[in-house]
Structure formats: C-alpha cells, structure tokens
C-alpha positions in Angstrom: 26.9 -12.0 33.8 29.0 -8.9 34.3 28.4 -7.9 30.7 24.7 -8.6 30.9 24.4 -6.6 34.1 26.3 -3.6 32.5 24.1 -3.7 29.4 21.0 -3.8 31.6 22.3 -0.8 33.5 22.9 1.2 30.3 19.4 0.3 29.0 17.8 1.3 32.3 19.7 4.6 32.3 18.8 5.4 28.7 15.2 4.5 29.0 14.8 6.5 32.2 16.0 9.6 30.2 13.1 9.0 27.8 10.6 8.7 30.6 11.7 12.1 31.9 11.3 13.8 28.5 8.2 15.9 28.3 7.5 15.5 25.5 9.9 12.9 24.0 11.0 15.4 21.3 12.1 18.0 23.9 15.2 19.8 22.7 16.7 20.1 26.2 16.9 16.3 26.8 20.2 15.7 28.3 22.8 13.0 27.4 23.1 9.9 29.4 26.7 8.7 30.2 28.3 5.4 29.6 27.2 5.0 26.0 23.6 6.1 26.6 21.3 8.4 24.8 22.6 11.6 23.2 20.9 15.0 23.1 18.6 15.7 20.2 20.5 16.3 17.0 23.9 15.0 18.2 26.4 14.3 15.4 26.7 10.7 14.4 30.4 10.9 15.4 29.4 11.0 19.0 28.0 7.5 18.8 30.0 4.3 18.7 31.0 2.8 15.3 28.4 0.0 15.8 25.7 2.5 16.5 26.7 4.7 13.5 26.4 1.6 11.3 23.0 0.7 12.7 21.7 4.2 12.2 23.1 4.3 8.7 21.2 1.1 7.9 18.0 2.8 9.1 18.8 5.8 6.9 19.0 3.6 3.9 15.8 1.7 4.6 13.9 5.0 5.1 15.3 6.5 1.9 14.4 3.4 0.0 10.9 3.5 1.5 11.3 -0.1 2.8 9.0 0.6 5.7 8.5 -3.0 6.8 12.2 -3.7 6.9 12.8 -0.4 8.7 10.2 -1.3 11.4 11.7 -4.8 11.8 15.2 -3.4 12.3 14.1 -0.8 14.8 12.0 -3.2 16.8 14.7 -6.0 16.9 18.0 -4.4 18.0 20.8 -6.8 18.6 21.9 -5.3 21.9 21.5 -2.4 24.3 23.7 -0.1 22.2 21.6 -0.7 19.1 18.5 -0.1 21.1 19.8 3.3 22.1 20.7 4.0 18.5 17.2 3.0 17.4 15.5 5.2 19.9 17.7 8.2 19.3 17.4 7.8 15.5 13.6 7.6 15.7 13.4 10.7 18.0 15.7 12.8 15.7 13.9 11.7 12.5 10.6 12.8 14.0 11.9 16.3 14.6 13.4 16.4 11.1 9.9 15.7 9.6 10.5 12.2 8.3 7.7 9.8 7.3 4.9 8.9 9.7 6.2 5.3 9.5 9.0 6.4 11.8 6.9 7.7 14.8 4.6 4.7 14.4 7.5 2.3 14.9 9.0 4.5 17.6 5.7 4.3 19.5 5.7 0.6 19.3 9.3 0.4 20.5 8.6 2.6 23.5 5.4 0.8 24.4 7.2 -2.6 24.2 10.0 -1.6 26.5 7.7 0.1 28.9 5.5 -2.9 29.1 8.3 -5.3 29.9 9.8 -3.4 32.8 7.5 -2.0 35.5 10.1 0.5 36.5 9.9 2.1 33.1 6.2 2.1 32.7 6.4 5.9 32.1 7.6 5.0 28.6 4.0 4.2 27.8 3.1 7.8 28.2 5.9 8.7 25.8 4.7 6.1 23.4 1.2 7.5 23.6 2.6 11.0 22.7 4.4 9.6 19.7 1.3 7.7 18.5 -0.9 10.8 18.9 1.7 12.8 17.0 1.6 10.2 14.2 -2.2 10.6 14.0 -2.2 14.3 13.5 0.8 14.3 11.2 -1.0 11.7 9.1 -4.2 13.8 9.1 -2.2 16.9 8.0 0.1 15.3 5.4 -2.4 13.0 3.9 -3.9 16.1 2.4 -0.8 16.4 0.2 -1.8 13.2 -1.8 -2.8 14.0 -5.4 -5.0 11.0 -5.3 -8.0 12.3 -3.3 -9.2 8.8 -2.6 -6.0 8.1 -0.7 -6.0 11.2 1.5 -7.7 9.7 4.6 -6.2 6.3 4.5 -3.2 7.2 6.7 -5.4 7.9 9.7 -7.7 5.0 8.9 -4.8 2.6 8.8 -3.4 3.8 12.1 -6.8 3.3 13.8 -7.1 -0.2 12.3 -3.5 -1.3 12.9 -3.0 0.2 16.3 -6.5 -0.3 17.7 -5.3 -2.3 20.7 -2.8 0.4 21.8 -5.3 3.2 21.1 -7.7 1.4 23.5 -5.0 1.2 26.2 -4.2 4.9 25.7 -7.8 5.8 25.8 -7.9 4.5 29.4 -5.3 7.1 30.5 -6.7 9.7 32.9 -8.3 12.7 31.1 -5.8 15.2 32.6 -2.9 13.1 31.2 -4.5 12.9 27.8 -5.2 16.6 27.7 -1.6 17.3 28.6 -0.5 15.0 25.8 -2.9 16.7 23.4 -1.3 20.1 24.1 2.2 18.7 23.5 1.2 16.8 20.4 -0.5 19.8 18.7 2.5 22.0 19.5 4.9 19.4 18.1 2.9 18.9 14.9 2.8 22.6 14.2 6.5 22.9 14.9 7.5 20.1 12.5 5.0 21.0 9.8 7.4 23.3 7.9 10.0 20.6 7.6 7.9 17.6 6.9 8.3 16.2 3.4 5.9 14.5 1.0 5.2 11.2 2.6 4.6 8.3 0.2 3.7 6.1 3.2 0.4 8.1 3.6 -0.6 8.1 -0.1 -1.1 4.4 -0.8 -4.3 2.3 -1.2 -6.1 4.9 -3.3 -7.7 4.4 -6.8 -4.5 5.5 -8.5 -2.5 2.6 -7.0 -5.2 0.1 -7.7 -5.3 1.3 -11.3 -1.5 0.9 -11.5 -1.7 -2.6 -10.2 -4.5 -3.6 -12.7 -2.5 -2.2 -15.6 0.5 -4.2 -14.6 -1.6 -7.3 -14.5 -3.2 -6.6 -17.8 0.2 -5.9 -19.4 1.7 -9.1 -18.0 -1.3 -11.1 -19.2 -1.1 -9.7 -22.7 2.6 -10.2 -22.9 3.3 -6.5 -23.1 6.4 -4.9 -21.3 5.4 -4.4 -17.7 6.6 -1.6 -15.5 8.1 -3.4 -12.5 8.8 -0.3 -10.5 6.8 0.1 -7.3 3.9 2.5 -7.4 5.0 6.1 -6.7 2.2 8.3 -5.5 2.0 11.9 -6.7 1.5 15.0 -4.6 -0.3 18.3 -4.7 1.6 21.5 -4.9 2.0 23.5 -1.7 -0.5 26.1 -2.8 -3.0 23.4 -3.2 -2.6 21.5 0.1 -1.4 24.2 2.5 -4.8 26.0 2.9 -6.5 22.6 3.4 -4.0 21.6 6.0 -4.4 24.9 7.9 -8.2 24.4 8.0 -7.9 20.7 9.0 -5.5 21.7 11.9 -8.3 23.5 13.6 -10.0 20.2 14.2 -7.0 18.2 15.4 -7.9 18.4 19.1 -11.3 17.0 18.3 -9.8 14.3 16.2 -7.5 13.2 19.1 -10.4 13.4 21.6 -12.5 11.2 19.3 -9.9 8.6 18.7 -8.4 8.4 22.2 -11.6 8.6 24.2 -13.0 5.3 25.6 -16.4 4.3 24.3 -19.2 5.0 26.8 -20.2 2.1 29.0 -23.7 1.1 28.0 -26.0 0.5 30.9 -28.0 -2.7 30.8 -31.7 -2.2 29.9 -34.0 -2.6 32.9 
C-alpha cells in the first residue's frame, strides 16, 4: 500500500506539471522532484536506468517505423516511472520534429489519464493541443509525399481515427479553442525547420497499392518477391516548401473547420 501510494503521488505530481504547461511543449516547463518529469531536452542520464531503457525501446520502434508497437508501448507503461518516461519522451520527440505518429499517441495518452482522474482533467486541454498540432503538421508534411494521391491521407486518417475525440474537443469553449489555435500554429511553425520526411503520412496512395499488387503478381507467378515493406518517396525541398508555405496560410481555417461542432438543426415547423 505504501508503494502504491508513493507511485500515485509521483504520477499526480508529474501530471499536474503537464496540466500547467501552456502549451505542453513549453521550454520553461520545470522539473518535478522525486523521479518526476524532467525539463524539455533533459539528458537521458538524468532519468532512472529503467526509464532510460524504456525510452531507448521507444527510440528503436520509432526508427524502425513500427508505429503500432510504438503506440502500444507508450499507452501501456508498466508503472508510474515508465508513464513519466513515455510522456517526457513524447513531448521531446514532438519538439525534435519526429513523426506525426508520436503526437497522435501522446494526445491519446494525455486524454486517457485526464479522463480517469477528475483532478487532472486539465490534461484534456493539453491533449487537444497535441491533437491539433498533429493535424497541422500532417497537413504541412503530407505535401512532401512524392505520391500526390497520398498527400492528403494523413489529415483524413486523423479525422477518421480520432473522430470521437475531435467531437469532444469541438465542445470546448470558443475562447479556449482560439487560444489553442494560436499556440498550435506557433508550435507548428517553430518545429517546421526540424521536421523530417514522415513515412507515416505517405501511405495509402496509388504507389503503395501498385507495390502491393506487384508483390502479389510476382508471388502468384513464382517470381522472386520483394518482401521489404513499402517505402514512400518524397519531393525535394524546393518542390514542397512553396506548397507548404501557401498551405500554412489556411491552417487556422482548417483547425476551425475540424474542431467546430456541427450546427444544431432546428426541427421543421
């Protein structure tokens, strides 16, 4: 009971620090004592050996583009210390410009914890910020896909997969959403120079379908089959950068459209 109580105290302290971040990626977020959250960009050596090992596993899954396994590991930490590691790792990876898969999972983690503890309900606002950030990052970096038919699928998949949470966030007060929009747009612009080509955003286009069909035809005909996973190609910076700059002008409208509740239809007389 004492150990459980101590772990709960650590978790509560850590998560309170996330509630107080405005936004969650704020660089002046302070450390939490007793094994809690560390400031943004802290060296791995400042974490416990267990936390370092947990974060190293996340590094490997991200590098290998094993997004489903990455999400599962982040969302199912074994204890409070691993939860801290997952949240800090997700925060730091966002700032470093990692795949949109990371903030999407981070948003789910924050929403889940905020939903299970009324005292930490503020985490839902942090979750909303991260989800909005993922939307605009997907809209911006999807334009890097060489397969034009895949360029918009990142945002489409977010809307489809996270529709329930989008609906919940849409119910936030307008002033709260407008504040989040400002923070999200500033954060997207700040991380844009360091964000890398994101294979997560360039799937489900005609190039990938063509690759899958060729593999099936080769297998059926008894020809050697390329068993490697499909690797999307990307445009050069000179090709995508002007398109991204133009698209960025419409990001506030994009957020407003996605995160606004549908109008209530009045019954016909």
